[in-house]
N, C-alpha and C positions, 0 to 999 in steps of 0.2 A: 455587446460582446466584451467590453473591457471588464465588466463585473465578473463574467465567467472566468476570464484570465486571472483576475485577482483571486477568485475562489479556488481555482486550480493551484495557484501558487500557495495559498493557505493550506490546502490539503497536502500538497507536497511537503510543505514546511512541518506540518504536524507529523507526518510519517517519518521524515528525516530526524526530527527531534526524538521521536519514539525509539528509533534505532540507534541513537547516540547513547542511550541508557543500556546498561548491561542487561542481558536477556531475562534474568530472573526478576529484575526490578521493573520491567516494563509493564505499563498498565494499558493493555490493548483495548479494554472496554472504554476507558476514558478517551483514548485517542480516536477510536472509531465512533464513539459517541459524539465527539466534536465534529468529526467529518459528517456524521449523519445529520447534524443540525444544519450544516452548510447545504447538504443535498436536499434537505426538506424544503428549502426555499425554491427548489426547482420541481417540487412535486414528487421527489423520490423519497419514499418512506421505507427505509430499511433499518432494522435495529443493529447495534454494534456487532453482534455475533455474525449476522448475515454479511455485513461489510467485511468483516475479518475473513470470512470464507472466500469472498471474491478476491481479496488480497492473497490469500493462501493459494488459490488456484493459479495466480500469476507466478508465485514462488515455485509451485509444482511444475509449471511449464518450463521454467528455467532449468530445473534439475532433470526433467525428462529430455531436455535437448542435449544433455551431456551424458556420455557413458558413465555409469556408476563408478567404474575404476578410476575415472579422472576427477572425481569429486575431491576437493581439498578442504574438508570441513574444519581442519585445524589452522587453515590459512585465513587470517582476517581479511585479506584483500579479496579472496574468493567469496567469502561470506558476504562482504560488502557489495560485491558485484551481483550476487543473487538478490540482495535487498533492493539495489537500484533497479534491477530488471523488474522486480515485482512492483515497485513504486511506479515505474513507467507504464506497466500493464494496467495498474489500477487507474492511473490518470486516463489512459485510453478508454477504459470501461466507463469512467465518469463522463467523459466527453460524449461517448456513444449514448449514454442514458439521457443526457441533457439535450443533445441536438437531434 
């Protein structure tokens, strides 16, 4: 199990580094490609676009849980909160797939 914990940490690190970069400069295919290589070791074979969809569904869940009039898209802390939520949902999905 320590290897899974290390891999979850690496996946989280990749996603956090991705979101440190400004939106237009982010390379999602590269980030999710790296994640895909990690998951492949567990027999999970998804291409980067499929993994990005899984991540996006987590982000969508965050926004659906909040009334639209309360969205603060111009507030960097609100956007960061949505990213952290999606990262956590993605980690949960990875753990479900592996275990």
